[in-house]
N, C-alpha and C positions, 0 to 999 in steps of 0.2 A: 918321204916319211918323217915328218921334221923330228930332231932331237928335242925331248921334254926333260933332259937333264938341265936344271936351271941352276943361278948362282945362290948364294945365301942371302935372303932377304936383309936389306939395308937398314933394319933398326925401326921399321915405322911401326909405330902401335895402333892397334882400332880406337877409332875416337867412343868415346862414353855415349851411350844412348840418350837422346832427348828426351826424358821423362813424359813431357807433355803429348808425346807422339807413340808412345809404348800402351797399346791397349790392352785392356784388362778380361781376358776372356771370362766368361761365367759360367760355362756349361759345355756340356759333349756337342749341343749342336752348334754353339760358338764356334767351339774349335775346328768341327769339320768343314764349316763357312770358312773360316781363316785360311785353312790347308786348300780348299778350294782357289779361293780368290789369289793367294800366294802361286800357286801351281800356273795358275795363269799369267801371270808376269813371271814367272821364270821361264817357264817351257820353251818358247820362243826362242831364246839364246842358245839352248843346250846341247845342241851340236856345235856352233861356232866356238863356245866353251872348252868343248873338248877336241875340237882340232886343234885349236890355237893356243890353248892351257891357258885362258885367258880365267882367272881367279874372281868367284862370285862377290866380291866386295860388295857391291852395291842390293843384290840380293840377299847380303848376309844381313846387311841392314833393315832393308822388307822384313826379313826374319825376325829383327828384335821389336821392329814395331808391330809385328803380326800379335805379339802376346802368346805365340805357341809355345815359346821357350818354358811357360811357366805353368802348363795346364796341368801338369800332376802335381803341383805344390798343393799339399792338404788346406780343404779350408778354413781350418782354423787360423792359418798363415796367412790366408786370403787369395789362396788360387783357385782354382776348378777343381782340381781334385779328380780329373778324368778319368773314365774307365780303362782299363788296359786296352780292351775291345776298340776303343775309339783311339785310345793311341796307337795302335796298330794300324789303324785304318788312315790316320792322318800322314802316318810314312808312307803306305802306300802311295797316297795322292800326289806326297811330294818325290818319291822316288819314280812315279811313273813320269812326273814332268823332267825331273833331271836325276838321276841315283848320285852321281857326286854330291849334288847340292843336300839331297835327301840325307846322304851318309854325315855328312858334316856337322849337324846337332845330335846325333845318333848318343854319344857316350854324354852327352848332358842329362840326359834321362837315368840312363844308368846310376850317374855320380849322385844323381836326385836320388836314386832308389835306396843308395849307400846311408845316406844321410838322413832319409827317413828312419829307416832300422837301426842305426849306433851314433846318430848325433845327438847331444844334449838337446834340450829346448830352447836355452841359449844361441845354442850354435844353428838349431833350425831356423830361429825366428832371423837371425842376423843374416846367414847366406839365403835363404828364401827370398828375402828380402831384395838381395841382391836379382836375384834371376825374375823378380817380380818387377823390378827397376828396368829388365831388359838385356842385363848385362848376359854376355855369353860366357860356357865353361867350353873349355877343351880339353883336350884327354893327353897328357905325354904318359903314352903307351909303354907296351913292353919293350924291355931293351933289346938291340941285335942278338943274334947267336953268339954264344962264347963258352970259354970253360966256365965262366961263373953264371952262365945265363942258359942254359941246356934245355929249361921249357919258359914258356910265356911267363909264368910266376915269378921265377928266380930272376936276380942282378944284383947290380952293387950297388945301387941307388940307396944313400944311407941316409936319415935323420939322425943328427950327431949332438948330444948336449955339448957346448964348448961354454966355458968363464963368460961370454957374450951372449949365449943363450942359444936357441936351436939354429942349427945349420944346416942346409939340403946340399948334396951333392949326386951329381951323377947325369948319363948321356941317354937319352928314353928316344925310342923310334916309334913307327907308327903311331903318330900323334897327330890324329883326325881333328881337326879343325882349330887347332892349337896358334894357327897363325892369324887367326880370325877372333880366338876370344878375349875375355877380359880376364878370366880366372884360369890355372893350368893347375887340375888337381892331377896328382901321381900318386903311386905304388912306392912305399920305401919301406927299409928295415929299419927300426929303431935301435937305441942301446940294449935295449932287454931283447933283440932278435923277434919283435913280433911286427907282422905287417901292419904298416898303417897307411891311410890316403892322405897326403898333405895337400892343400889349397894354397897354391901361390900365385900371387896378382901379377898379372901378365908384367906389368912395368917395375918387379921387383931386382933390386941390385943383384946381378949376378945371375940372369936370365937372359938365354939367347935362343930364339926359334930360329931352326934352319929352314927353308923352304927346298928340300931335297927329295923331294917324293916325285918319281920316274917310274910309275909302274905303267904298264901298257893299259890298263884299265882306269876308271874311276879318279881320271888325271887332274883333277880340281878340288881334290879333297884337301888339298896340302899335311898329307899325313907324313911329314916327315921328322926332321930331329928337335928335341928339344934338350938344351944344356942349362944343367943345375951347377953353378960353381961357388959354393959355400954361398948359398943364399937365406939370408935371413929369414926365419918361419915365425909368425907369432902362436903359442900353444894352443891357443882357441883354434887355429886352422889345422889340427889334427883330429883325423878319424880313426877309432882303432878299427879297422877292417878284419883284422886275426879274430874278432870275436864273431864275425858272420860264418865262421867254419863249424861254430861250437853250437850255435843253435841253429833251429829249421827256418826257414825264410822263402822268398820270391824274388830277391833281387836279381839273381841268375837267369831263371826263367824271363822275367821282364828285359832285361836287357837283350834275352835273345830273341825274343818276340820281336823287338824293335828291327834285328838283324833279317830275320825272315820276312818282314813287311818291306823292306827294302829290296830283296830279291824277288816279290811279289811285282814291286813296280817296277822293278828291268823286265820281267816277263810279260805285263801288260803293256808297257812301249812297245816293247819289241812285235809284241801281236798284234797292236794297232797300227805299225807300221806296214808290217807284210800285208796287213789286209789292205791299207789303201795303196801299198803299191801294185797289188795282185789288181786292184780295180782299175788302174788309173795307166798302169804301164807295161805291165807283162804281155805279153802274145801267148796264145795258146799253140800247144806243140802239134809239129806239122801232120802227128797220127791221129790228132784228137777227133778229127771234125767239127770240129766247133769254130765258133769265130772269136770268139772272147776268152778269155784264160778263168774268167769266172764261171764259164761252164764248162770247164776241163772236170770231169766225174773225179777224178784223181786227186786234184787240187781241193775241191768240194769235202771229201772224204778226212782229208787231211787237216782241213781246216776244223773241222766236226771234232777230229780227235784233240787239236790245239786247244781248244775251247773248253770241250771236258776238262783235259789236265787242268787248264787256265783255274776254273771254278773250282774244282777239288783244292785245288790249293788256296785258293782264297776261303774258302769255307774251313776248311780245317783252320787255317790262320785263325779264321774269326773264331772258331772253338775254343781254340788255346786262350784266347783274351777272355772269352766267356769263362773258362776254366780258372784263369787268374783271378777273376772279378769274385768269382765265388768264393775262393780257395782266402782270400783279403778279405772276406767277411767274417772270418771265422778265425778262432785261434789257432796257429801252423803248428801242425807237429811233424812228426818225421815225413810220415804218411804222405800228408798234404803236401809240404815240398815236394816230395819225390813224382808226386801226381803231377804237379803244376813242369815240373821238367819233363815228364814224359810227356806228355800235354802239347809243349812247345819243340820238344823234338820231332813228333811227327809233325806237324808245320813245317818246321827248316827243313826236313828230308825234301817233301812234297814242294818247298817253293823254289830250294835249290834246285831241282830236276825241271822245275817249268820253267826257270829262267834260263838254264844251259838249253833246253829244248826249243824253247821258241827264238832264242836269239839263232840259234843256229838253223832250225825251221826256215826260217825270213828269207833266207837265199834260196833255198830249195824250192818253195814258193814261188817267191818273184821272178828268180831265174837269174841266168850271169850279169845281165844288165844291172842288177842291184848290188852288183858289187864293184860299182864303180866308185872312187873315191870321192866324186861331187857329192854323194849321197851321205855318205859316211854313216851307213848301216852297221859297219862291222862296230862302232861303238857300243852295242847293245850286248855282244857276244863279251866285246874287251870288259865293259862292266860287270857282266854276269859271271864271266870267269872270275874276275880278281876278285870280287865281293864274295862269292860262294865259297873262296880259301879264308876265310875269317875264322872260320873254323871247321874242321873236317865232317863231312857229314858221315863218313863210314864210321866215326864216333857215335854219331846221333843213331844210328844201326845198331850199335854196341849198345848203347845204352838202352834202347826198347829191347832188345833180345834177351839181356841179361835180368832187366827188371820183370816182364813177361815171364822168362825160363826160370829162372832162378830167385826169382824176389829181391834181387840186389837193387839198394836202392842208389840214386844216381849219388857221385860227389858232388859237394856243394863248394861251387866257385861261380865266376860270372860268365864261363860258358858252357854252363850246364842251365 
């Protein structure tokens, strides 16, 4: 097994997209068609990229050119403003092709959701324009655990007012997609103690992106470290995310919907590979009395159960998207915001379970030969186990139980 700890990046920056090659997607159907076309390009190299940890630079260029990065931009700012149902399905399609590739742009849509809810009109016009031009948004994510960062929303990253202007300093981790990004939005605390989101250009002085991600799964997301060392910040690139906790909205459920869609994509890829291996390579058990593995009654029954669970998770995911679409069309109060979190929590529970179930059941159905390193089928379980730890499903169960039993509304943040 190769060692996937890698040295820091050598300072190379992602090249700006060619605006003449960036598509403008007009509607939901166009978004789904673009996702399917991109998935066809991405899927063939998925296993090799995982095995050799080849970062998907060319694939990310294709992502920019596809126009998919701007599909949630509101129509008044030039975007398609697709439904949440479509957004989820786009991530299912891409993540079934390569879940690491599918995860890279996930935070782009969470960030755009924050911009939608707390950005000024001028900030929206300018920053949506960046995304429509194909520029990618990374995520300088939570800090590593420390005395000052006991939870994922705490940390020492600060935005400070100095005589020379605003300056940002801190070290972040779990920075999915930042290596490929043109903008690095990050959470910081300002002088007043408020949580803010700071948009930092990738090429800004004092920014260092380190490719030190070495998890067992999702190996090519480049979810490593970002260091901000006294980075100059324009005031117009700061969003007051502390306001999100003060008023109801659906930025959290929308972010979680994408996470659930990635898990669904992992499950669909695992099931597809399991069926293909059983059809093409597996042998029947000696006591079965059949000549082909596909005629083994126990395998047939297990496939039936697996497909039922896969379908159920996908349908609940779709229903969650439809719930968000319904809520987004009306003024959002506390009850509606809670209902959105509950709907997505249900989907997240089922997609987590089917991703883990399918990626493990694959080997039971396909037999011992499926464990050979040459097939690299363990990547499905590694990816499922790694990504489903993003936010613990036990707390989704708690959220649902507390809501239905005690009428407790879920806390409002990016993980609910």
